[in-house]
C-alpha positions in Angstrom: 101.8 107.7 180.0 100.8 105.9 176.8 97.5 107.9 176.7 99.5 111.2 176.7 101.8 110.0 173.9 98.8 109.0 171.8 97.1 112.3 172.4 100.3 114.1 171.4 100.4 112.1 168.2 96.8 112.8 167.4 97.3 116.5 168.0 100.3 116.6 165.8 98.5 114.7 163.1 95.6 117.2 163.3 98.1 120.1 163.0 99.8 118.5 160.0 96.5 117.9 158.2 95.4 121.5 158.9 98.7 122.9 157.8 98.0 121.5 154.3 95.0 123.8 154.1 96.5 127.1 155.4 99.7 129.2 155.1 99.4 130.3 158.7 98.5 127.7 161.3 98.5 129.0 164.8 96.9 127.4 167.8 96.6 129.1 171.1 97.3 126.9 174.1 95.8 129.5 176.5 92.4 128.8 178.1 89.9 131.6 178.6 86.5 131.9 180.1 83.5 131.8 177.8 82.9 135.5 177.9 86.4 136.1 176.5 84.9 135.3 173.1 82.5 138.3 173.3 85.2 140.5 171.8 85.0 138.4 168.6 81.2 139.0 168.6 81.8 142.7 168.8 84.3 142.7 166.0 81.9 140.5 163.9 79.1 143.0 164.4 81.4 145.9 163.5 82.5 144.1 160.3 78.8 143.3 159.5 78.0 147.0 159.8 80.9 147.9 157.5 79.9 145.3 155.0 76.3 146.7 154.9 77.4 150.3 154.6 80.0 149.5 151.9 77.4 147.5 150.0 79.7 144.5 150.0 76.7 142.3 150.7 74.6 143.7 147.9 73.6 141.1 145.4 73.5 143.8 142.7 77.1 144.9 143.5 78.2 141.3 143.2 76.4 140.9 139.9 78.0 144.1 138.6 81.4 142.6 139.5 80.9 139.3 137.7 79.5 141.2 134.7 82.5 143.5 134.7 80.2 146.5 135.0 81.7 148.2 138.1 85.0 148.5 139.8 83.5 148.7 143.3 83.9 145.1 144.4 87.3 144.8 142.7 88.5 147.8 144.6 87.3 146.3 147.9 88.9 142.9 147.2 92.1 144.5 145.9 92.4 146.7 148.9 91.9 143.7 151.2 94.6 141.8 149.4 97.1 144.7 149.6 96.4 145.2 153.3 96.8 141.5 153.9 100.1 141.4 152.0 101.5 144.4 153.9 100.3 142.9 157.2 102.0 139.5 156.6 105.2 141.3 155.5 105.2 143.5 158.7 104.5 140.4 160.9 107.4 138.6 159.4 109.8 141.5 159.4 109.1 142.7 163.0 108.4 139.2 164.4 105.0 140.4 165.7 103.4 138.3 168.3 99.8 137.9 169.3 98.4 140.1 172.0 99.1 137.2 174.4 102.8 137.0 173.4 102.4 133.9 171.3 104.6 133.5 168.1 102.9 133.7 164.7 104.2 131.1 162.4 103.9 130.9 158.6 104.3 127.7 156.6 104.9 127.5 152.8 101.9 126.1 150.8 102.4 124.5 147.4 100.1 125.3 144.6 98.0 122.5 143.1 95.3 122.0 140.6 92.7 121.4 143.3 92.8 125.1 144.1 91.8 125.9 140.5 88.8 123.6 140.7 87.8 124.9 144.1 88.2 128.5 143.0 86.0 127.9 140.0 83.4 126.2 142.1 83.5 128.9 144.7 83.2 131.7 142.1 80.3 129.9 140.4 78.5 129.6 143.8 79.3 133.3 144.6 78.0 134.4 141.2 74.8 132.4 141.4 73.9 133.2 145.1 75.4 136.7 145.4 77.0 135.6 148.7 80.4 134.4 149.9 81.2 133.1 153.3 82.2 136.3 155.0 79.2 138.4 154.3 76.6 135.6 154.6 75.9 136.5 158.2 75.7 140.2 157.5 73.2 139.4 154.7 71.1 137.3 157.1 71.4 140.0 159.8 70.2 142.7 157.3 67.0 140.8 156.7 67.8 138.7 153.6 66.6 135.5 155.3 66.7 133.5 152.0 70.5 133.5 152.5 70.0 130.9 155.3 69.7 128.4 152.4 73.1 129.5 151.1 74.5 129.3 154.6 73.2 125.7 155.0 74.5 124.8 151.5 77.9 126.2 152.3 78.0 124.3 155.6 76.9 121.1 153.8 79.6 121.7 151.1 82.3 122.1 153.7 81.2 118.9 155.4 81.2 117.0 152.1 84.6 118.3 151.3 85.9 117.1 154.6 84.3 113.8 154.1 85.8 113.2 150.6 89.0 115.2 151.0 91.4 112.3 150.7 89.9 111.4 147.3 90.2 114.8 145.8 93.2 116.1 143.7 95.6 118.0 146.0 
């Protein structure tokens, strides 16, 4: 009995820690077979194809954006923000559930100065490498194998953040 209570406390603590980093924290309690995840692979491949065709993974397009020479990337990012805002609004208004009937919950997130530092660091890395986390895999898949270094660096940076998270300004 005590083991179950301790596990519940650890789970809740994990949820509370994760809720500090996200507006929407949903965790499915359903268990699926391994092949159930193949649908995510299919969606990922489709997104990769769209990223390549829309030139979102192009280092030159990203450089144009940071040099304020082209609207292309701003249009893509702006469209994604608008679609995201409309989607969250509709989910809240119509109380949309997941395809498995689970409730989607949103939690308020306070703004803090750590987000400014993180955003500047992220933007600097994006400008230097021409890659952000989403398109990294599409860039690698399209043959830009040098991006593996960027992927490894992003993974290491995420690990370091997790390791020193408590010491950073939040």
